[in-house]
Wavefront OBJ file of the C-alpha trace (Angstrom):
o trace
v 25.792 -188.379 -303.154
v 24.792 -186.926 -299.809
v 26.152 -183.483 -299.212
v 27.701 -182.562 -295.783
v 27.565 -178.809 -295.183
v 30.109 -178.942 -292.374
v 32.729 -180.189 -294.769
v 32.176 -177.365 -297.124
v 32.917 -174.844 -294.430
v 36.116 -176.642 -293.521
v 37.345 -176.735 -297.114
v 36.434 -173.060 -297.609
v 38.312 -172.024 -294.497
v 41.371 -174.085 -295.448
v 41.588 -171.885 -298.524
v 41.247 -168.722 -296.432
v 38.060 -167.679 -298.212
v 35.222 -165.905 -296.496
v 31.719 -166.564 -297.600
v 31.575 -163.543 -299.784
v 34.845 -164.297 -301.542
v 33.869 -167.864 -302.076
v 30.438 -166.842 -303.451
v 32.111 -164.435 -305.980
v 34.665 -167.168 -307.014
v 31.851 -169.621 -307.982
v 29.292 -167.100 -309.276
v 26.585 -167.326 -306.559
v 25.256 -165.019 -303.917
v 26.721 -164.896 -300.446
v 23.309 -165.887 -299.138
v 23.460 -169.124 -301.155
v 26.759 -170.032 -299.494
v 25.228 -169.406 -296.137
v 22.329 -171.644 -296.849
v 24.696 -174.409 -298.143
v 26.712 -174.305 -294.990
v 23.600 -174.323 -292.756
v 22.369 -177.376 -294.585
v 19.260 -175.416 -295.774
v 20.037 -175.968 -299.447
v 21.791 -178.725 -301.364
v 24.328 -177.724 -304.074
v 23.784 -178.922 -307.628
v 26.256 -181.185 -309.477
v 27.537 -178.091 -311.205
v 28.058 -176.371 -307.893
v 29.941 -179.348 -306.573
v 32.221 -179.228 -309.640
v 32.871 -175.571 -308.734
v 33.802 -176.513 -305.275
v 36.351 -178.953 -306.494
v 37.785 -176.442 -308.906
v 37.965 -173.515 -306.457
v 38.786 -175.304 -303.188
v 40.915 -178.102 -304.603
v 39.308 -180.823 -302.542
v 38.041 -184.074 -304.038
v 34.341 -184.246 -304.705
v 34.054 -187.268 -302.341
v 35.294 -185.025 -299.526
v 31.961 -183.249 -299.358
v 30.148 -186.572 -298.903
v 31.292 -187.900 -295.510
v 30.623 -187.918 -291.808
v 30.874 -184.855 -289.694
v 34.414 -183.863 -288.614
v 35.459 -182.620 -285.236
v 36.536 -179.011 -285.446
v 38.840 -177.525 -282.702
v 36.959 -175.010 -280.660
v 38.670 -174.625 -277.250
v 42.082 -174.372 -278.853
v 44.767 -172.318 -277.105
v 46.728 -170.317 -279.597
v 50.379 -169.327 -279.070
v 49.806 -165.979 -280.947
v 46.659 -163.832 -280.943
v 47.322 -160.125 -281.449
v 48.496 -160.179 -285.199
v 46.426 -163.173 -286.373
v 43.544 -162.401 -288.606
v 40.188 -164.338 -288.478
v 40.998 -166.046 -291.877
v 44.381 -167.349 -290.594
v 42.779 -168.538 -287.380
v 39.949 -170.311 -289.174
v 42.340 -171.953 -291.655
v 44.532 -173.282 -288.742
v 41.498 -174.700 -286.917
v 40.225 -176.262 -290.178
v 43.666 -177.916 -290.414
v 43.070 -179.282 -286.969
v 39.898 -180.874 -288.154
v 41.835 -182.654 -290.960
v 44.527 -183.582 -288.442
v 41.972 -185.360 -286.299
v 40.823 -187.305 -289.440
v 44.476 -188.362 -290.130
v 45.047 -189.150 -286.429
v 42.065 -191.390 -286.202
v 43.113 -193.180 -289.379
v 46.613 -193.835 -287.870
v 45.335 -194.929 -284.496
v 43.282 -197.642 -286.161
v 46.531 -199.124 -287.515
v 49.187 -198.349 -284.907
v 49.573 -198.528 -281.207
v 50.837 -195.053 -280.213
v 52.601 -194.380 -276.982
v 50.239 -194.172 -273.926
v 49.233 -190.727 -272.676
v 51.156 -189.609 -269.617
v 50.168 -185.909 -269.365
v 48.978 -185.049 -265.814
v 46.561 -182.365 -264.737
v 48.620 -179.681 -262.900
v 46.192 -176.822 -262.870
v 46.582 -176.459 -258.996
v 50.223 -175.551 -259.491
v 51.840 -172.235 -260.433
v 53.510 -172.447 -263.897
v 56.977 -172.691 -262.331
v 55.875 -175.269 -259.844
v 54.121 -177.279 -262.622
v 57.309 -177.250 -264.693
v 59.352 -178.718 -261.704
v 56.629 -181.264 -260.916
v 56.446 -182.492 -264.516
v 60.141 -182.768 -264.825
v 60.091 -184.959 -261.671
v 57.373 -187.081 -262.886
v 58.984 -187.609 -266.220
v 62.383 -188.221 -264.503
v 64.091 -185.425 -266.277
v 65.794 -183.966 -263.268
v 67.549 -180.585 -263.983
v 69.219 -181.670 -267.245
v 68.224 -179.925 -270.588
v 65.592 -181.556 -272.737
v 67.460 -182.765 -275.872
v 64.390 -183.035 -278.110
v 60.921 -181.585 -277.265
v 59.236 -183.243 -280.224
v 60.422 -186.706 -279.134
v 59.481 -186.028 -275.439
v 55.960 -184.950 -276.353
v 55.312 -187.904 -278.566
v 56.781 -190.340 -276.053
v 54.158 -189.121 -273.576
v 51.270 -189.695 -276.020
v 50.903 -186.211 -277.377
v 49.875 -186.083 -281.059
v 52.145 -183.609 -282.854
v 51.229 -182.145 -286.227
v 52.562 -179.305 -288.363
v 50.680 -176.336 -289.711
v 51.385 -175.297 -293.372
v 50.321 -171.712 -292.984
v 53.669 -170.088 -294.005
v 53.191 -167.110 -291.738
v 54.688 -165.966 -288.477
v 51.327 -164.770 -287.323
v 50.187 -168.123 -285.992
v 52.802 -170.073 -284.072
v 50.981 -173.110 -282.616
v 47.915 -174.202 -280.670
v 46.971 -177.209 -278.544
v 43.828 -178.863 -277.194
v 42.434 -182.014 -275.716
v 40.025 -184.132 -277.782
v 38.394 -187.368 -276.602
v 41.015 -187.653 -273.959
v 43.878 -187.238 -276.330
v 46.300 -184.291 -276.285
v 47.125 -182.543 -279.561
v 49.699 -179.996 -280.478
v 49.780 -178.197 -283.908
v 53.069 -176.291 -284.633
v 53.917 -173.842 -287.261
v 57.552 -174.440 -288.234
v 57.766 -171.236 -290.328
v 59.867 -169.605 -287.512
v 63.264 -170.672 -286.265
v 63.968 -174.096 -284.793
v 64.523 -172.448 -281.440
v 61.032 -170.776 -281.635
v 59.363 -174.058 -282.615
v 60.903 -175.721 -279.629
v 59.754 -173.005 -277.237
v 56.244 -173.220 -278.866
v 56.187 -176.998 -278.167
v 57.084 -176.328 -274.526
v 54.435 -173.477 -274.351
v 51.729 -175.775 -275.683
v 52.764 -178.473 -273.166
v 52.125 -175.797 -270.534
v 48.598 -175.341 -271.784
v 48.019 -179.091 -271.785
v 49.005 -179.618 -268.145
v 47.839 -176.256 -266.707
v 44.530 -175.732 -268.441
v 42.730 -178.920 -268.654
v 40.032 -177.518 -266.394
v 39.437 -174.466 -268.617
v 39.956 -172.169 -265.689
v 42.048 -169.721 -267.555
v 41.992 -168.333 -271.094
v 43.210 -165.371 -273.132
v 46.291 -163.361 -272.129
v 46.418 -164.787 -268.640
v 46.621 -168.408 -269.960
v 49.238 -167.379 -272.548
v 51.381 -165.701 -269.827
v 51.157 -168.890 -267.702
v 52.179 -171.098 -270.541
v 55.158 -168.816 -271.364
v 56.385 -168.990 -267.738
v 55.943 -172.782 -267.755
v 57.910 -173.077 -270.989
v 60.707 -170.894 -269.741
v 61.042 -172.868 -266.492
v 60.649 -176.220 -268.263
v 63.331 -175.645 -270.839
v 65.668 -173.694 -268.637
v 65.649 -175.159 -265.077
v 66.563 -172.754 -262.430
v 69.412 -174.753 -260.839
v 71.009 -175.655 -264.205
v 70.907 -172.101 -265.510
v 72.398 -170.617 -262.304
v 75.095 -173.254 -262.240
v 76.174 -172.527 -265.800
v 75.595 -168.753 -265.900
v 75.862 -167.381 -262.299
v 77.044 -164.033 -263.730
v 76.672 -162.452 -267.178
v 78.581 -159.499 -268.411
v 78.405 -159.764 -272.172
v 75.814 -160.839 -274.688
v 78.296 -163.220 -276.250
v 78.250 -165.283 -273.023
v 74.525 -165.904 -273.630
v 75.099 -166.634 -277.294
v 77.660 -169.287 -276.517
v 75.537 -170.766 -273.701
v 72.212 -170.955 -275.393
v 73.018 -174.192 -277.248
v 72.973 -175.991 -273.916
v 69.225 -175.498 -273.569
v 68.563 -175.175 -277.342
v 66.665 -171.842 -276.918
v 66.880 -168.453 -278.506
v 69.120 -165.715 -277.329
v 66.052 -163.643 -276.408
v 64.484 -166.469 -274.393
v 67.689 -167.161 -272.365
v 68.196 -163.498 -271.690
v 64.636 -163.185 -270.466
v 65.112 -166.259 -268.232
v 68.328 -164.789 -266.743
v 66.494 -161.644 -265.902
v 63.636 -163.450 -264.246
v 66.177 -165.507 -262.126
v 67.881 -162.263 -260.968
v 71.147 -162.795 -262.820
v 70.493 -159.737 -264.822
v 69.428 -156.439 -263.347
v 66.600 -154.406 -265.076
v 69.192 -152.069 -266.483
v 71.453 -154.882 -267.760
v 68.439 -156.769 -269.206
v 67.376 -153.573 -271.093
v 70.895 -153.041 -272.418
v 71.118 -156.684 -273.693
v 67.665 -156.446 -275.314
v 68.907 -153.392 -277.275
v 72.072 -155.244 -278.349
v 69.855 -158.156 -279.514
v 67.816 -155.867 -281.558
v 70.854 -154.031 -283.007
v 72.531 -157.356 -283.977
v 69.175 -158.475 -285.387
v 69.278 -161.681 -283.345
v 65.574 -161.254 -282.894
v 65.298 -161.716 -286.761
v 68.077 -164.204 -287.472
v 69.124 -166.468 -284.568
v 72.969 -166.804 -284.061
v 74.413 -170.320 -283.923
v 71.051 -171.836 -285.005
v 70.207 -175.328 -283.811
v 69.036 -178.125 -286.130
v 65.184 -178.310 -286.432
v 63.586 -180.972 -284.300
v 61.511 -183.741 -286.058
v 58.884 -186.283 -285.166
v 59.999 -189.797 -284.409
v 56.444 -191.227 -284.328
v 55.601 -189.958 -287.835
v 58.938 -191.173 -289.208
v 58.192 -194.734 -287.844
v 54.582 -194.605 -289.077
v 55.665 -193.477 -292.666
v 58.462 -195.940 -292.754
v 56.135 -198.846 -292.044
v 53.514 -197.610 -294.501
v 56.078 -197.110 -297.228
v 57.350 -200.641 -296.636
v 53.747 -201.684 -297.523
v 53.962 -199.444 -300.537
v 51.479 -197.078 -298.961
v 52.342 -193.373 -299.452
v 50.796 -190.158 -298.426
v 48.935 -190.248 -301.787
v 47.242 -193.492 -300.699
v 46.261 -191.938 -297.351
v 44.902 -188.856 -299.070
v 42.800 -190.963 -301.408
v 41.369 -193.152 -298.603
v 40.463 -190.085 -296.555
v 39.320 -188.116 -299.583
v 41.729 -185.347 -298.832
v 44.121 -183.225 -301.098
v 47.489 -184.702 -300.874
v 48.893 -181.278 -300.050
v 46.824 -181.371 -296.781
v 48.490 -184.603 -295.680
v 51.842 -183.220 -296.544
v 51.187 -180.008 -294.585
v 50.174 -181.914 -291.523
v 52.937 -184.480 -291.446
v 56.015 -183.393 -293.390
v 56.677 -180.267 -291.326
v 57.501 -182.492 -288.462
v 59.513 -185.344 -290.127
v 63.000 -185.198 -291.393
v 62.630 -185.958 -295.063
v 60.453 -187.608 -297.579
v 61.559 -191.115 -298.615
v 60.705 -193.394 -301.421
v 58.640 -196.534 -300.707
v 60.748 -199.465 -299.733
v 60.222 -202.846 -301.295
v 59.062 -205.942 -299.336
v 57.748 -206.261 -295.903
v 54.610 -207.937 -294.555
v 51.614 -205.875 -293.605
v 51.372 -205.578 -289.793
v 48.083 -205.202 -288.042
v 49.576 -203.035 -285.310
v 53.001 -201.433 -284.578
v 53.999 -200.322 -281.112
v 55.683 -196.857 -281.355
v 58.003 -195.813 -278.548
v 59.953 -192.622 -278.745
v 63.711 -192.914 -278.380
l 1 2 3 4 5 6 7 8 9 10 11 12 13 14 15 16 17 18 19 20 21 22 23 24 25 26 27 28 29 30 31 32 33 34 35 36 37 38 39 40 41 42 43 44 45 46 47 48 49 50 51 52 53 54 55 56 57 58 59 60 61 62 63 64 65 66 67 68 69 70 71 72 73 74 75 76 77 78 79 80 81 82 83 84 85 86 87 88 89 90 91 92 93 94 95 96 97 98 99 100 101 102 103 104 105 106 107 108 109 110 111 112 113 114 115 116 117 118 119 120 121 122 123 124 125 126 127 128 129 130 131 132 133 134 135 136 137 138 139 140 141 142 143 144 145 146 147 148 149 150 151 152 153 154 155 156 157 158 159 160 161 162 163 164 165 166 167 168 169 170 171 172 173 174 175 176 177 178 179 180 181 182 183 184 185 186 187 188 189 190 191 192 193 194 195 196 197 198 199 200 201 202 203 204 205 206 207 208 209 210 211 212 213 214 215 216 217 218 219 220 221 222 223 224 225 226 227 228 229 230 231 232 233 234 235 236 237 238 239 240 241 242 243 244 245 246 247 248 249 250 251 252 253 254 255 256 257 258 259 260 261 262 263 264 265 266 267 268 269 270 271 272 273 274 275 276 277 278 279 280 281 282 283 284 285 286 287 288 289 290 291 292 293 294 295 296 297 298 299 300 301 302 303 304 305 306 307 308 309 310 311 312 313 314 315 316 317 318 319 320 321 322 323 324 325 326 327 328 329 330 331 332 333 334 335 336 337 338 339 340 341 342 343 344 345 346 347 348 349 350 351 352 353 354 355 356 357
């Protein structure tokens, strides 16, 4: 067995262990872990058994090619995210790339139609993209389906924390979005639009940090709630309940629609502040009123349905990729409707064209 030090680091980060904590768990010095991950020292068979026990990755995982690790990822949330959560999320991205490559060898995914709009303002970019994608001013019924239909690879993050919402990046010419569905369905939908903003606005790497996040927020707000449509439906607002009733049209949160109305001049500064206080008092910022149904992936549903017809389950995928089954589940089942039992029959296809509906 040839040991790959890069894979040890990925597995360790997925379990949110720093080098010191990992060293203590397996009974070695921190310096030994550092040397393993730098490739300066090869672990013994006993060490490898300890890796399997502590990290819950198959032994074969540590014997494989290098994996791409997201580096220039744009995170939806920064301020409250610890280094361990960030590292675990990026390590999940490396495993997501592995799964994505496996799928692309077997299926024809929708072609990529994500333009570079970095010369536009966020609001202009939102309007331009809506025009290019023939959306007009109508609300987007399903952001997940829309992203996938344009060739964007959508995965879920199984971090179970509100401290990391999502991130996106380009890899080998392919756009990826990783979404944490731990929050409300409305928040996940806004996160998807936010990450789309990064993908079209920041391909040149000209912006980063808080400025890039603000631009992506402005894009998402304009993309999900087009100016003309919002002003036609809500030209005047007197009560919070008007916003609560109307939010289902654009499938956004009460807070997001209130913010958009303020930016469009429908709400004065005073009225906006008053409504924000009411939102907090009613705890709508904690529990969304009239919640929408969570959006799900159509591409992954079709992939899994075809694989199940061949009697191939996530367990088989995990075994072939030398991954824990829980990692496959975390990447996929957060964006599909439900797990289904394998179906009987069905010839094994070489390729399957997937088109979002």
